[in-house]
Steps between C-alpha positions, in 0.01 A plus 500: 500500500713219647742507205542880512872565538639756740635692202160517331333600826746784558458621144122497536519694825743753351279547194193550716669763712669675210875459532564850369316649798691299758807630680818395320595244766188297427601435139770276645227260605399450138866471394549233768219299344691491169819413690335179629472364147781265395642634176750336268585784264422815702592607849212641708573865411520427127181295521319787671602742225406265214173415675427874526556537125274201431236644731492816288468295180202305638383704798260398770171684480157343529665182369821330615823602334854372452578499874206280588577268209857447625654620174835564671528130585446412134758755381754376754447133409501572128831687510655235724387206286335482157587860404847495655650575157345848539615550859824690427325748271216543750742561787692757291172673409397500864833660596437772238146545638636546853772741382242707311280501809785621726580773247131600477450503876839535677498393862163329477445153638427210269251531216249288695493761778347768274127557492308391192495841331877540540559148366288569193676832444837325494377204294389740227868592457612138452200334336685449169805330652573130449470447878150645518384321187635169634336561836171582330511176303599295806224667701238404244634146481504474878146631525349251257726193503427173672532547878753217524757738347475739793263771380124519456456410869166324554416556131451874558596592144277234351206617711548852364472360147212268582714200410405168654797267534427143395747217471393436141258646254305256289181515303240244603568166333335478163376859499720621214478185285156360576379569145801336332351237267780249563476527880272197551689287250837599650385420851367160388845411352680571827285259701 
């Protein structure tokens, strides 16, 4: 519990209380938690919207989802560094996503401010766009990649798969070649 960030704590509290049932002013508390994160590619508002999309791709239910795994941190780092060659296309797709959202729901706040059912309803209208497909791929990568790349916080994705991270995988010495007839002779030559 000592390494629990303020952001994760606020998200856990909001999830437990059911953000959709809270008065609209309280959703700002959750948005403020995202705003505390230091992003390189996104601003806080953009990060909140992309995180909301990712959270619908891998939602939180009886197991942790994209939010808990810190997928938004992975997506931000990826687009700012090793996937920077895709950044311009992603940003253009995100602008199209936001324009479609404003057209679909004029006068609404940001996508992240909608409740889950409303978000899913809108995402069904854009689920074949390059932006959504890229976000889906980045979400999956962020959920299951090595934590050092920003996602898969505390190995959450690996735990869901039952994957045990080890520095190296190696069969026990001699197990696979113990019956090799030249093994004893070869080992005698190397002495």
